[in-house]
C-alpha positions as CSV (number, residue, x, y, z in Angstrom):
1,M,29.5,-93.3,64.0
2,D,26.7,-94.0,66.5
3,I,24.2,-96.5,65.1
4,E,21.2,-94.4,66.1
5,L,22.6,-91.3,64.5
6,Y,23.4,-93.3,61.3
7,L,19.8,-94.6,61.1
8,F,18.6,-91.1,61.6
9,F,20.9,-90.0,58.7
10,L,19.6,-92.9,56.5
11,V,15.9,-92.0,57.0
12,T,16.5,-88.3,56.4
13,T,18.5,-89.0,53.2
14,V,15.8,-91.3,51.8
15,M,13.1,-88.7,52.6
16,L,15.1,-86.0,50.9
17,I,15.5,-88.1,47.8
18,I,11.9,-89.1,47.8
19,V,10.7,-85.5,47.4
20,P,10.2,-85.4,43.6
21,G,12.5,-83.1,41.7
22,P,13.9,-82.9,38.1
23,A,15.9,-86.1,38.5
24,A,12.8,-88.0,39.7
25,I,10.8,-86.8,36.8
26,T,13.5,-87.7,34.3
27,V,13.8,-91.2,35.8
28,A,10.1,-91.7,35.9
29,T,9.9,-90.7,32.2
30,Q,12.6,-93.2,31.4
31,G,10.7,-95.8,33.3
32,A,7.5,-95.1,31.3
33,S,9.3,-95.0,27.9
34,H,12.1,-97.6,28.1
35,N,13.1,-100.9,29.5
36,S,14.5,-101.4,33.0
37,K,18.1,-101.5,31.7
38,I,18.0,-98.1,30.1
39,T,16.1,-96.7,33.2
40,F,18.8,-98.1,35.6
41,I,21.6,-96.5,33.5
42,S,19.9,-93.2,33.8
43,I,19.5,-93.7,37.5
44,F,23.2,-94.5,37.7
45,G,23.9,-91.2,36.0
46,V,21.9,-89.3,38.7
47,A,23.7,-91.2,41.5
48,S,27.1,-90.4,39.9
49,A,26.2,-86.7,39.8
50,D,25.2,-86.9,43.5
51,A,28.5,-88.7,44.3
52,F,30.4,-85.8,42.7
53,F,28.4,-83.2,44.7
54,F,29.0,-85.3,47.9
55,I,32.8,-85.3,47.3
56,L,32.7,-81.5,46.8
57,S,30.7,-80.9,50.0
58,A,32.5,-83.5,52.1
59,T,35.9,-82.0,51.1
60,G,34.8,-78.5,52.0
61,I,33.1,-79.4,55.2
62,A,36.0,-81.5,56.4
63,S,38.3,-78.5,55.9
64,L,35.9,-76.3,57.9
65,I,35.9,-78.8,60.8
66,V,39.7,-78.4,61.0
67,A,39.8,-74.7,60.3
68,S,36.9,-73.2,62.2
69,S,34.4,-74.6,64.7
70,L,32.4,-71.3,64.5
71,V,32.0,-71.5,60.7
72,F,31.0,-75.2,61.0
73,S,28.3,-74.3,63.6
74,I,27.0,-71.6,61.3
75,I,26.7,-74.1,58.5
76,K,24.9,-76.5,60.8
77,W,22.3,-73.9,61.7
78,F,21.9,-73.0,58.0
79,G,21.3,-76.7,57.4
80,V,18.6,-76.9,60.1
81,A,16.8,-74.0,58.4
82,Y,17.2,-75.6,55.0
83,L,15.8,-78.9,56.1
84,I,12.7,-77.2,57.6
85,F,12.3,-75.2,54.4
86,L,12.4,-78.4,52.3
87,G,9.9,-80.1,54.5
88,A,7.5,-77.2,54.4
89,S,7.8,-77.0,50.6
90,A,7.1,-80.7,50.2
91,I,4.0,-80.5,52.4
92,F,2.4,-77.3,50.9
93,T,3.5,-77.4,47.3
94,K,0.9,-78.1,44.7
95,A,3.4,-79.5,42.2
96,G,3.8,-82.9,43.8
97,A,2.2,-85.0,41.2
98,I,4.3,-86.5,38.4
99,N,2.4,-86.8,35.1
100,I,4.0,-89.2,32.7
101,E,3.0,-90.1,29.2
102,A,4.8,-93.1,27.7
103,Q,6.7,-92.4,24.4
104,S,8.3,-95.0,22.2
105,I,11.7,-93.3,21.6
106,K,14.9,-95.3,21.2
107,I,17.8,-94.1,23.3
108,S,21.3,-95.4,23.7
109,P,22.8,-96.4,27.1
110,A,25.3,-93.5,26.8
111,K,22.6,-91.0,26.2
112,A,20.5,-92.4,29.1
113,F,23.5,-92.0,31.5
114,T,24.2,-88.5,30.2
115,Q,20.6,-87.4,30.7
116,G,20.6,-88.6,34.3
117,L,24.0,-87.1,35.0
118,V,23.3,-83.7,33.4
119,V,19.9,-83.2,34.9
120,Q,21.3,-83.7,38.4
121,L,24.5,-81.7,37.8
122,A,22.3,-78.8,36.6
123,N,20.3,-78.9,39.8
124,P,22.0,-76.5,42.3
125,K,19.7,-77.8,45.0
126,A,21.6,-81.1,45.0
127,L,24.9,-79.4,46.1
128,L,23.0,-77.3,48.6
129,Y,21.3,-80.5,49.9
130,F,24.6,-82.2,50.7
131,S,26.2,-79.0,52.1
132,A,23.2,-78.7,54.5
133,L,22.8,-82.3,55.3
134,L,26.3,-83.5,56.1
135,P,27.1,-81.2,59.0
136,Q,24.0,-82.3,60.9
137,F,25.4,-85.8,61.3
138,I,29.1,-85.4,61.6
139,D,30.8,-85.8,65.0
140,P,34.0,-83.7,65.0
141,N,35.3,-85.8,67.8
142,E,35.2,-89.0,65.7
143,P,37.2,-90.0,62.6
144,V,35.8,-87.7,60.0
145,V,37.0,-89.6,56.9
146,F,35.2,-92.8,58.0
147,Q,32.0,-90.9,58.7
148,M,32.2,-89.3,55.2
149,L,32.9,-92.6,53.5
150,L,30.0,-94.3,55.3
151,M,27.5,-91.5,54.5
152,G,28.7,-91.2,50.9
153,L,28.2,-94.9,50.2
154,T,24.8,-94.7,52.0
155,C,23.7,-91.7,49.8
156,F,24.8,-93.5,46.6
157,L,22.9,-96.7,47.4
158,A,19.9,-94.7,48.6
159,D,19.9,-92.9,45.2
160,L,19.9,-96.2,43.3
161,L,17.1,-97.7,45.4
162,V,14.8,-94.6,45.6
163,Y,15.2,-93.6,41.9
164,T,14.5,-97.2,40.9
165,M,11.2,-96.8,42.7
166,F,10.6,-93.7,40.7
167,G,11.4,-95.6,37.5
168,R,8.9,-98.3,38.4
169,M,6.4,-95.7,39.4
170,G,6.8,-94.0,36.0
171,K,5.9,-97.3,34.2
172,Q,2.8,-97.6,36.4
173,L,1.8,-94.0,35.9
174,S,2.1,-94.5,32.1
175,K,-0.4,-97.3,32.5
176,K,-2.7,-95.1,34.7
177,Q,-2.2,-97.6,37.6
178,V,-0.9,-95.0,40.1
179,K,-3.1,-92.1,41.3
180,S,-1.7,-88.6,41.8
181,W,-2.8,-88.5,45.4
182,V,-0.4,-91.4,46.2
183,I,2.5,-89.1,45.2
184,R,1.1,-86.2,47.3
185,I,0.9,-88.5,50.3
186,I,4.6,-89.5,49.8
187,N,5.4,-85.7,49.7
188,K,3.6,-85.0,52.9
189,V,5.3,-87.9,54.8
190,A,8.7,-86.9,53.5
191,G,8.0,-83.2,54.4
192,I,7.0,-84.0,58.0
193,T,10.1,-86.2,58.4
194,L,12.4,-83.4,57.1
195,I,10.8,-80.8,59.4
196,S,11.2,-83.2,62.4
197,T,14.8,-83.8,61.5
198,G,15.5,-80.0,61.4
199,I,13.8,-79.5,64.7
200,K,15.6,-82.3,66.4
201,M,19.0,-81.1,65.1
202,A,18.2,-77.6,66.3
203,T,17.7,-78.9,69.9
204,L,21.1,-80.6,69.9
205,E,24.1,-78.6,71.0
206,T,26.5,-81.2,69.6
207,V,26.1,-84.4,67.7
208,K,27.0,-87.4,69.9
């Protein structure tokens, strides 16, 4: 996999995860209410759900590459449109702020993991995200399995890192040390990056 393309994939993945959703709110709440160990276990649950979605998407997309280049191209264009839509939503939405109130509630590690897992599994946008993202960065002329493994590991690690940031942000929000406008700026930057990704991918005939 070309290093420039990989870095492009990495930045896009991080920006997609940064846009706050149900998982980010759950993790931020855990960060505000519990210790770092419990928060990380919840984050691991979210990342595990994404790993499951990634495997489903990767398996289906790999099959399409072998079966039909036309269908694969259609999915790529759908992905371009979806990336631009996500970017526009991140920029113009008014629901960007995460408001957290700390609560002293005891929770077991198993329950923390289950909460993170279920919240992400219940989010259909997560599966759509992987289905839209992967085709943009796959080169059918290169070993597909290696590309999938590399991107899968990257997504998993990006989940752990970004959601850890949300966990820490939740703790700071509970102490009123982070302003809502900071989160809105993060949304705008992420949105602009996603739109740029969609436009760039639309101008490429093939991924090289």
